[in-house]
N, CA, C and O atoms as CSV, one atom per row, in Angstrom:
chain,resi,resn,atom,element,x,y,z
A,1,MET,N,N,7.640,-0.354,-75.807
A,1,MET,CA,C,8.029,-0.625,-74.488
A,1,MET,C,C,6.978,-0.162,-73.455
A,1,MET,O,O,6.789,-0.826,-72.436
A,2,GLU,N,N,6.303,0.958,-73.706
A,2,GLU,CA,C,5.379,1.537,-72.777
A,2,GLU,C,C,4.201,0.488,-72.595
A,2,GLU,O,O,3.721,0.270,-71.483
A,3,GLU,N,N,3.786,-0.113,-73.683
A,3,GLU,CA,C,2.733,-1.131,-73.547
A,3,GLU,C,C,3.089,-2.261,-72.538
A,3,GLU,O,O,2.277,-2.664,-71.706
A,4,GLY,N,N,4.310,-2.731,-72.659
A,4,GLY,CA,C,4.778,-3.785,-71.732
A,4,GLY,C,C,4.833,-3.288,-70.304
A,4,GLY,O,O,4.525,-4.059,-69.395
A,5,ILE,N,N,5.216,-2.019,-70.049
A,5,ILE,CA,C,5.319,-1.406,-68.753
A,5,ILE,C,C,3.917,-1.350,-68.166
A,5,ILE,O,O,3.754,-1.690,-66.994
A,6,VAL,N,N,2.924,-0.950,-68.891
A,6,VAL,CA,C,1.573,-0.873,-68.440
A,6,VAL,C,C,1.034,-2.249,-68.080
A,6,VAL,O,O,0.357,-2.417,-67.066
A,7,ARG,N,N,1.335,-3.211,-68.905
A,7,ARG,CA,C,0.885,-4.554,-68.654
A,7,ARG,C,C,1.609,-5.087,-67.345
A,7,ARG,O,O,0.943,-5.738,-66.540
A,8,GLU,N,N,2.868,-4.847,-67.123
A,8,GLU,CA,C,3.542,-5.386,-65.961
A,8,GLU,C,C,3.071,-4.652,-64.732
A,8,GLU,O,O,3.002,-5.293,-63.683
A,9,ILE,N,N,2.741,-3.380,-64.746
A,9,ILE,CA,C,2.280,-2.644,-63.621
A,9,ILE,C,C,0.994,-3.251,-63.241
A,9,ILE,O,O,0.749,-3.342,-62.038
A,10,LYS,N,N,0.100,-3.700,-64.143
A,10,LYS,CA,C,-1.219,-4.226,-63.872
A,10,LYS,C,C,-1.072,-5.655,-63.287
A,10,LYS,O,O,-1.763,-6.031,-62.340
A,11,GLU,N,N,-0.121,-6.451,-63.904
A,11,GLU,CA,C,0.081,-7.808,-63.407
A,11,GLU,C,C,0.765,-7.856,-62.054
A,11,GLU,O,O,0.435,-8.729,-61.250
A,12,GLU,N,N,1.717,-6.946,-61.755
A,12,GLU,CA,C,2.427,-6.876,-60.486
A,12,GLU,C,C,1.749,-6.172,-59.287
A,12,GLU,O,O,1.993,-6.470,-58.117
A,13,THR,N,N,0.857,-5.190,-59.684
A,13,THR,CA,C,0.375,-4.353,-58.594
A,13,THR,C,C,-1.178,-4.221,-58.607
A,13,THR,O,O,-1.760,-3.745,-57.632
A,14,GLY,N,N,-1.822,-4.632,-59.680
A,14,GLY,CA,C,-3.305,-4.441,-59.837
A,14,GLY,C,C,-3.691,-3.037,-60.262
A,14,GLY,O,O,-4.875,-2.731,-60.410
A,15,LEU,N,N,-2.724,-2.205,-60.453
A,15,LEU,CA,C,-3.035,-0.726,-60.889
A,15,LEU,C,C,-3.409,-0.709,-62.311
A,15,LEU,O,O,-2.703,-1.300,-63.128
A,16,ASN,N,N,-4.482,-0.066,-62.671
A,16,ASN,CA,C,-4.814,0.191,-64.065
A,16,ASN,C,C,-4.464,1.557,-64.489
A,16,ASN,O,O,-5.096,2.550,-64.131
A,17,ILE,N,N,-3.429,1.574,-65.270
A,17,ILE,CA,C,-2.892,2.831,-65.826
A,17,ILE,C,C,-2.844,2.749,-67.367
A,17,ILE,O,O,-2.941,1.657,-67.926
A,18,ASN,N,N,-2.699,3.860,-68.031
A,18,ASN,CA,C,-2.452,3.782,-69.486
A,18,ASN,C,C,-1.137,4.509,-69.799
A,18,ASN,O,O,-0.526,5.110,-68.916
A,19,GLU,N,N,-0.711,4.445,-71.068
A,19,GLU,CA,C,0.528,5.030,-71.359
A,19,GLU,C,C,0.637,6.436,-71.149
A,19,GLU,O,O,1.752,6.939,-71.007
A,20,ASP,N,N,-0.468,7.166,-71.112
A,20,ASP,CA,C,-0.325,8.641,-70.886
A,20,ASP,C,C,0.081,8.897,-69.419
A,20,ASP,O,O,0.526,10.001,-69.106
A,21,HIS,N,N,-0.059,7.909,-68.510
A,21,HIS,CA,C,0.333,8.134,-67.144
A,21,HIS,C,C,1.862,7.973,-66.926
A,21,HIS,O,O,2.390,8.349,-65.879
A,22,LEU,N,N,2.600,7.370,-68.004
A,22,LEU,CA,C,4.029,7.203,-67.863
A,22,LEU,C,C,4.843,8.398,-68.320
A,22,LEU,O,O,4.513,9.042,-69.316
A,23,ARG,N,N,5.903,8.690,-67.592
A,23,ARG,CA,C,6.732,9.768,-67.997
A,23,ARG,C,C,8.184,9.109,-67.990
A,23,ARG,O,O,8.631,8.680,-66.925
A,24,PHE,N,N,8.867,9.030,-69.076
A,24,PHE,CA,C,10.202,8.533,-69.119
A,24,PHE,C,C,11.068,9.502,-68.358
A,24,PHE,O,O,10.887,10.718,-68.421
A,25,TRP,N,N,12.028,8.925,-67.624
A,25,TRP,CA,C,12.874,9.744,-66.773
A,25,TRP,C,C,14.387,9.541,-67.133
A,25,TRP,O,O,15.097,10.512,-67.394
A,26,LYS,N,N,14.831,8.341,-67.139
A,26,LYS,CA,C,16.298,8.134,-67.347
A,26,LYS,C,C,16.612,6.733,-67.612
A,26,LYS,O,O,15.815,5.854,-67.285
A,27,ILE,N,N,17.794,6.451,-68.218
A,27,ILE,CA,C,18.268,5.119,-68.427
A,27,ILE,C,C,19.584,5.000,-67.603
A,27,ILE,O,O,20.417,5.906,-67.623
A,28,TYR,N,N,19.741,3.921,-66.917
A,28,TYR,CA,C,20.924,3.539,-66.193
A,28,TYR,C,C,21.534,2.359,-66.910
A,28,TYR,O,O,20.946,1.282,-67.014
A,29,SER,N,N,22.759,2.607,-67.410
A,29,SER,CA,C,23.425,1.547,-68.247
A,29,SER,C,C,24.915,1.450,-67.943
A,29,SER,O,O,25.627,0.789,-68.700
A,30,ASP,N,N,25.407,2.041,-66.931
A,30,ASP,CA,C,26.829,1.913,-66.722
A,30,ASP,C,C,27.270,0.582,-66.383
A,30,ASP,O,O,26.507,-0.204,-65.822
A,31,SER,N,N,28.527,0.260,-66.708
A,31,SER,CA,C,29.120,-1.085,-66.651
A,31,SER,C,C,29.146,-1.628,-65.258
A,31,SER,O,O,29.290,-2.843,-65.127
A,32,SER,N,N,29.019,-0.834,-64.156
A,32,SER,CA,C,28.923,-1.337,-62.767
A,32,SER,C,C,27.644,-1.925,-62.383
A,32,SER,O,O,27.497,-2.440,-61.275
A,33,ARG,N,N,26.651,-1.867,-63.310
A,33,ARG,CA,C,25.375,-2.469,-62.909
A,33,ARG,C,C,25.287,-3.987,-63.278
A,33,ARG,O,O,24.796,-4.396,-64.330
A,34,ILE,N,N,25.809,-4.765,-62.313
A,34,ILE,CA,C,25.933,-6.203,-62.473
A,34,ILE,C,C,25.010,-6.901,-61.426
A,34,ILE,O,O,24.936,-6.458,-60.280
A,35,ALA,N,N,24.335,-7.953,-61.815
A,35,ALA,CA,C,23.544,-8.672,-60.828
A,35,ALA,C,C,23.996,-10.136,-61.074
A,35,ALA,O,O,24.307,-10.576,-62.181
A,36,SER,N,N,23.996,-10.878,-59.848
A,36,SER,CA,C,24.180,-12.338,-59.925
A,36,SER,C,C,22.984,-12.968,-59.353
A,36,SER,O,O,22.390,-12.401,-58.436
A,37,PHE,N,N,22.573,-14.120,-59.829
A,37,PHE,CA,C,21.400,-14.835,-59.513
A,37,PHE,C,C,21.770,-16.201,-58.891
A,37,PHE,O,O,22.846,-16.743,-59.145
A,38,PRO,N,N,20.829,-16.746,-58.058
A,38,PRO,CA,C,21.127,-18.065,-57.454
A,38,PRO,C,C,21.470,-19.191,-58.387
A,38,PRO,O,O,22.215,-20.088,-57.994
A,39,ALA,N,N,20.975,-19.196,-59.585
A,39,ALA,CA,C,21.270,-20.184,-60.516
A,39,ALA,C,C,22.654,-20.106,-61.113
A,39,ALA,O,O,23.084,-20.999,-61.843
A,40,GLY,N,N,23.374,-18.991,-60.786
A,40,GLY,CA,C,24.765,-18.757,-61.284
A,40,GLY,C,C,24.854,-17.780,-62.365
A,40,GLY,O,O,25.966,-17.396,-62.725
A,41,ASN,N,N,23.776,-17.335,-62.925
A,41,ASN,CA,C,23.779,-16.335,-63.954
A,41,ASN,C,C,24.267,-14.989,-63.436
A,41,ASN,O,O,23.850,-14.529,-62.373
A,42,ILE,N,N,25.145,-14.376,-64.194
A,42,ILE,CA,C,25.618,-13.022,-63.875
A,42,ILE,C,C,25.318,-12.184,-65.125
A,42,ILE,O,O,25.667,-12.530,-66.254
A,43,LEU,N,N,24.661,-11.081,-64.850
A,43,LEU,CA,C,24.121,-10.248,-65.978
A,43,LEU,C,C,24.483,-8.759,-65.790
A,43,LEU,O,O,24.493,-8.266,-64.663
A,44,ARG,N,N,24.763,-8.084,-66.833
A,44,ARG,CA,C,24.749,-6.664,-66.817
A,44,ARG,C,C,23.423,-6.092,-66.980
A,44,ARG,O,O,22.676,-6.526,-67.856
A,45,LEU,N,N,23.064,-5.128,-66.184
A,45,LEU,CA,C,21.700,-4.609,-66.226
A,45,LEU,C,C,21.605,-3.279,-66.910
A,45,LEU,O,O,22.488,-2.443,-66.714
A,46,ILE,N,N,20.602,-3.031,-67.691
A,46,ILE,CA,C,20.298,-1.746,-68.323
A,46,ILE,C,C,18.857,-1.512,-67.914
A,46,ILE,O,O,17.989,-2.322,-68.240
A,47,THR,N,N,18.575,-0.401,-67.193
A,47,THR,CA,C,17.279,-0.108,-66.597
A,47,THR,C,C,16.797,1.145,-67.205
A,47,THR,O,O,17.483,2.167,-67.171
A,48,ALA,N,N,15.579,1.092,-67.788
A,48,ALA,CA,C,14.883,2.340,-68.245
A,48,ALA,C,C,13.813,2.632,-67.104
A,48,ALA,O,O,13.003,1.793,-66.711
A,49,VAL,N,N,13.911,3.870,-66.647
A,49,VAL,CA,C,13.085,4.290,-65.475
A,49,VAL,C,C,12.041,5.243,-66.029
A,49,VAL,O,O,12.316,6.203,-66.749
A,50,TYR,N,N,10.790,4.893,-65.627
A,50,TYR,CA,C,9.597,5.696,-65.948
A,50,TYR,C,C,8.945,6.064,-64.631
A,50,TYR,O,O,8.926,5.269,-63.692
A,51,ILE,N,N,8.416,7.262,-64.569
A,51,ILE,CA,C,7.728,7.755,-63.380
A,51,ILE,C,C,6.221,7.696,-63.735
A,51,ILE,O,O,5.735,8.078,-64.799
A,52,VAL,N,N,5.515,7.126,-62.621
A,52,VAL,CA,C,4.072,7.157,-62.750
A,52,VAL,C,C,3.577,7.911,-61.435
A,52,VAL,O,O,3.896,7.510,-60.316
A,53,GLU,N,N,2.807,8.987,-61.640
A,53,GLU,CA,C,2.332,9.782,-60.485
A,53,GLU,C,C,0.915,9.399,-60.378
A,53,GLU,O,O,0.164,9.396,-61.353
A,54,LEU,N,N,0.529,9.051,-59.098
A,54,LEU,CA,C,-0.854,8.732,-58.786
A,54,LEU,C,C,-1.439,9.874,-58.021
A,54,LEU,O,O,-0.776,10.501,-57.195
A,55,ASN,N,N,-2.704,10.142,-58.306
A,55,ASN,CA,C,-3.412,11.253,-57.655
A,55,ASN,C,C,-3.934,10.826,-56.247
A,55,ASN,O,O,-4.228,11.676,-55.407
A,56,LYS,N,N,-4.037,9.552,-56.023
A,56,LYS,CA,C,-4.538,9.087,-54.715
A,56,LYS,C,C,-3.868,7.698,-54.495
A,56,LYS,O,O,-3.303,7.093,-55.406
A,57,THR,N,N,-3.976,7.226,-53.181
A,57,THR,CA,C,-3.540,5.911,-52.851
A,57,THR,C,C,-4.536,4.840,-53.318
A,57,THR,O,O,-5.713,4.865,-52.958
A,58,HIS,N,N,-4.042,3.919,-54.111
A,58,HIS,CA,C,-4.855,2.912,-54.753
A,58,HIS,C,C,-4.554,1.581,-53.975
A,58,HIS,O,O,-3.446,1.439,-53.459
A,59,LYS,N,N,-5.517,0.597,-53.877
A,59,LYS,CA,C,-5.368,-0.630,-53.319
A,59,LYS,C,C,-4.326,-1.371,-54.161
A,59,LYS,O,O,-4.499,-1.419,-55.379
A,60,LEU,N,N,-3.300,-1.929,-53.626
A,60,LEU,CA,C,-2.333,-2.712,-54.398
A,60,LEU,C,C,-2.631,-4.216,-54.182
A,60,LEU,O,O,-2.969,-4.662,-53.085
A,61,LEU,N,N,-2.487,-4.953,-55.271
A,61,LEU,CA,C,-2.743,-6.416,-55.257
A,61,LEU,C,C,-1.318,-7.100,-55.565
A,61,LEU,O,O,-0.721,-6.968,-56.633
A,62,CYS,N,N,-0.865,-7.851,-54.463
A,62,CYS,CA,C,0.415,-8.474,-54.650
A,62,CYS,C,C,0.301,-9.709,-55.633
A,62,CYS,O,O,-0.598,-10.543,-55.522
A,63,SER,N,N,1.233,-9.755,-56.552
A,63,SER,CA,C,1.298,-10.911,-57.438
A,63,SER,C,C,1.904,-12.120,-56.825
A,63,SER,O,O,2.426,-12.067,-55.711
A,64,GLU,N,N,1.844,-13.240,-57.551
A,64,GLU,CA,C,2.543,-14.407,-57.058
A,64,GLU,C,C,3.994,-14.371,-57.076
A,64,GLU,O,O,4.638,-15.200,-56.433
A,65,GLU,N,N,4.562,-13.446,-57.786
A,65,GLU,CA,C,6.057,-13.214,-57.904
A,65,GLU,C,C,6.576,-12.374,-56.679
A,65,GLU,O,O,7.786,-12.322,-56.461
A,66,SER,N,N,5.727,-11.756,-55.927
A,66,SER,CA,C,6.143,-10.893,-54.837
A,66,SER,C,C,5.701,-11.410,-53.415
A,66,SER,O,O,4.670,-12.057,-53.231
A,67,GLU,N,N,6.566,-11.064,-52.462
A,67,GLU,CA,C,6.144,-11.426,-51.091
A,67,GLU,C,C,5.274,-10.332,-50.398
A,67,GLU,O,O,4.367,-10.642,-49.625
A,68,GLU,N,N,5.585,-9.050,-50.702
A,68,GLU,CA,C,4.826,-7.904,-50.034
A,68,GLU,C,C,4.772,-6.825,-51.064
A,68,GLU,O,O,5.650,-6.754,-51.923
A,69,LEU,N,N,3.755,-5.965,-51.013
A,69,LEU,CA,C,3.636,-4.802,-51.819
A,69,LEU,C,C,2.944,-3.733,-51.015
A,69,LEU,O,O,1.823,-3.934,-50.548
A,70,LYS,N,N,3.623,-2.545,-50.838
A,70,LYS,CA,C,2.969,-1.460,-50.173
A,70,LYS,C,C,3.592,-0.195,-50.526
A,70,LYS,O,O,4.662,-0.157,-51.133
A,71,TYR,N,N,2.908,0.914,-50.138
A,71,TYR,CA,C,3.509,2.241,-50.392
A,71,TYR,C,C,4.435,2.556,-49.228
A,71,TYR,O,O,4.280,2.034,-48.124
A,72,PHE,N,N,5.450,3.466,-49.518
A,72,PHE,CA,C,6.427,3.895,-48.560
A,72,PHE,C,C,6.627,5.322,-48.601
A,72,PHE,O,O,6.632,5.898,-49.689
A,73,SER,N,N,6.807,6.006,-47.419
A,73,SER,CA,C,7.210,7.452,-47.418
A,73,SER,C,C,8.671,7.493,-47.742
A,73,SER,O,O,9.357,6.472,-47.702
A,74,ILE,N,N,9.157,8.682,-48.067
A,74,ILE,CA,C,10.536,8.886,-48.395
A,74,ILE,C,C,11.380,8.399,-47.157
A,74,ILE,O,O,12.352,7.658,-47.310
A,75,ASN,N,N,10.961,8.854,-45.912
A,75,ASN,CA,C,11.668,8.475,-44.707
A,75,ASN,C,C,11.705,6.979,-44.535
A,75,ASN,O,O,12.756,6.448,-44.178
A,76,GLU,N,N,10.600,6.255,-44.773
A,76,GLU,CA,C,10.642,4.862,-44.651
A,76,GLU,C,C,11.508,4.119,-45.566
A,76,GLU,O,O,11.914,3.004,-45.241
A,77,LEU,N,N,11.825,4.655,-46.699
A,77,LEU,CA,C,12.724,4.038,-47.680
A,77,LEU,C,C,14.101,3.789,-47.092
A,77,LEU,O,O,14.759,2.837,-47.511
A,78,ASN,N,N,14.572,4.585,-46.149
A,78,ASN,CA,C,15.793,4.518,-45.499
A,78,ASN,C,C,15.871,3.273,-44.587
A,78,ASN,O,O,16.965,2.821,-44.250
A,79,THR,N,N,14.709,2.725,-44.190
A,79,THR,CA,C,14.685,1.660,-43.189
A,79,THR,C,C,14.458,0.241,-43.826
A,79,THR,O,O,14.357,-0.757,-43.112
A,80,ILE,N,N,14.383,0.191,-45.132
A,80,ILE,CA,C,14.103,-1.116,-45.705
A,80,ILE,C,C,15.330,-1.572,-46.596
A,80,ILE,O,O,16.167,-0.778,-47.024
A,81,ASN,N,N,15.346,-2.861,-46.817
A,81,ASN,CA,C,16.478,-3.423,-47.563
A,81,ASN,C,C,16.088,-3.375,-49.134
A,81,ASN,O,O,15.238,-4.111,-49.635
A,82,ILE,N,N,16.778,-2.474,-49.782
A,82,ILE,CA,C,16.521,-2.256,-51.256
A,82,ILE,C,C,17.631,-2.840,-51.944
A,82,ILE,O,O,18.779,-2.738,-51.512
A,83,ALA,N,N,17.293,-3.539,-53.156
A,83,ALA,CA,C,18.285,-4.173,-53.999
A,83,ALA,C,C,19.363,-3.125,-54.320
A,83,ALA,O,O,19.037,-1.961,-54.552
A,84,GLU,N,N,20.605,-3.518,-54.334
A,84,GLU,CA,C,21.744,-2.652,-54.572
A,84,GLU,C,C,21.576,-2.009,-55.965
A,84,GLU,O,O,21.945,-0.845,-56.116
A,85,THR,N,N,21.057,-2.676,-56.955
A,85,THR,CA,C,20.870,-2.196,-58.287
A,85,THR,C,C,19.680,-1.118,-58.421
A,85,THR,O,O,19.479,-0.470,-59.448
A,86,HIS,N,N,18.957,-1.022,-57.297
A,86,HIS,CA,C,17.797,-0.063,-57.349
A,86,HIS,C,C,18.035,1.077,-56.424
A,86,HIS,O,O,17.387,2.109,-56.594
A,87,LYS,N,N,18.921,0.987,-55.443
A,87,LYS,CA,C,19.106,2.109,-54.392
A,87,LYS,C,C,19.593,3.339,-55.143
A,87,LYS,O,O,19.012,4.398,-54.904
A,88,ASN,N,N,20.573,3.325,-56.006
A,88,ASN,CA,C,21.090,4.551,-56.569
A,88,ASN,C,C,19.970,5.192,-57.414
A,88,ASN,O,O,19.909,6.416,-57.523
A,89,ILE,N,N,19.121,4.404,-57.987
A,89,ILE,CA,C,18.085,4.980,-58.798
A,89,ILE,C,C,17.035,5.724,-57.976
A,89,ILE,O,O,16.605,6.817,-58.346
A,90,ILE,N,N,16.635,5.138,-56.884
A,90,ILE,CA,C,15.675,5.826,-55.985
A,90,ILE,C,C,16.378,7.053,-55.351
A,90,ILE,O,O,15.770,8.113,-55.201
A,91,ASP,N,N,17.669,6.890,-54.982
A,91,ASP,CA,C,18.317,8.149,-54.424
A,91,ASP,C,C,18.462,9.245,-55.400
A,91,ASP,O,O,18.293,10.412,-55.047
A,92,ASP,N,N,18.784,8.910,-56.675
A,92,ASP,CA,C,18.776,9.969,-57.693
A,92,ASP,C,C,17.482,10.619,-57.864
A,92,ASP,O,O,17.407,11.845,-57.943
A,93,TYR,N,N,16.454,9.856,-57.927
A,93,TYR,CA,C,15.144,10.531,-58.126
A,93,TYR,C,C,14.777,11.321,-56.900
A,93,TYR,O,O,14.371,12.473,-57.056
A,94,ILE,N,N,14.875,10.845,-55.781
A,94,ILE,CA,C,14.518,11.640,-54.553
A,94,ILE,C,C,15.370,12.884,-54.330
A,94,ILE,O,O,14.870,13.973,-54.047
A,95,TYR,N,N,16.716,12.670,-54.473
A,95,TYR,CA,C,17.626,13.773,-54.076
A,95,TYR,C,C,18.041,14.658,-55.265
A,95,TYR,O,O,18.587,15.737,-55.036
A,96,LYS,N,N,17.825,14.282,-56.427
A,96,LYS,CA,C,18.284,15.065,-57.577
A,96,LYS,C,C,17.105,15.612,-58.399
A,96,LYS,O,O,17.150,16.718,-58.938
A,97,GLU,N,N,16.060,14.796,-58.470
A,97,GLU,CA,C,14.918,15.203,-59.426
A,97,GLU,C,C,13.764,15.747,-58.547
A,97,GLU,O,O,13.255,16.844,-58.778
A,98,LEU,N,N,13.379,14.966,-57.560
A,98,LEU,CA,C,12.153,15.357,-56.681
A,98,LEU,C,C,12.509,16.510,-55.785
A,98,LEU,O,O,11.807,17.521,-55.821
A,99,ASN,N,N,13.516,16.436,-55.009
A,99,ASN,CA,C,13.903,17.528,-54.149
A,99,ASN,C,C,15.341,17.589,-54.008
A,99,ASN,O,O,15.916,16.871,-53.190
A,100,PRO,N,N,16.005,18.468,-54.816
A,100,PRO,CA,C,17.446,18.468,-54.759
A,100,PRO,C,C,18.003,19.128,-53.485
A,100,PRO,O,O,19.210,19.094,-53.247
A,101,LYS,N,N,17.094,19.746,-52.641
A,101,LYS,CA,C,17.538,20.427,-51.349
A,101,LYS,C,C,17.683,19.350,-50.256
A,101,LYS,O,O,18.285,19.613,-49.215
A,102,LEU,N,N,17.146,18.157,-50.481
A,102,LEU,CA,C,17.310,17.088,-49.459
A,102,LEU,C,C,18.717,16.546,-49.587
A,102,LEU,O,O,19.336,16.660,-50.645
A,103,THR,N,N,19.251,15.928,-48.464
A,103,THR,CA,C,20.474,15.300,-48.477
A,103,THR,C,C,20.426,13.861,-48.114
A,103,THR,O,O,19.613,13.456,-47.283
A,104,ILE,N,N,21.314,13.036,-48.740
A,104,ILE,CA,C,21.292,11.556,-48.427
A,104,ILE,C,C,21.847,11.345,-47.068
A,104,ILE,O,O,21.926,10.208,-46.603
């Protein structure tokens, strides 16, 4: 799985990392994680979350599959539209793992 993650990070962002940069964090698999798509498909999502820590800001290259790609501060995350299936993951990481003293 890690090999695929490294490949996708390269394809989607232009970042060159290796498997040593990945740290497995958590799996989200509860039955409430449902997504519907324009073609009519409805899927249950299981998400494996890995953390990649960068020592500096790298230039990001947006793939054809994305409209925009950029870095955000924690405060800026509250001002953008995040997919419902991703919001709780980001909140868990920020408020439970990264800094449990912060509040939502």
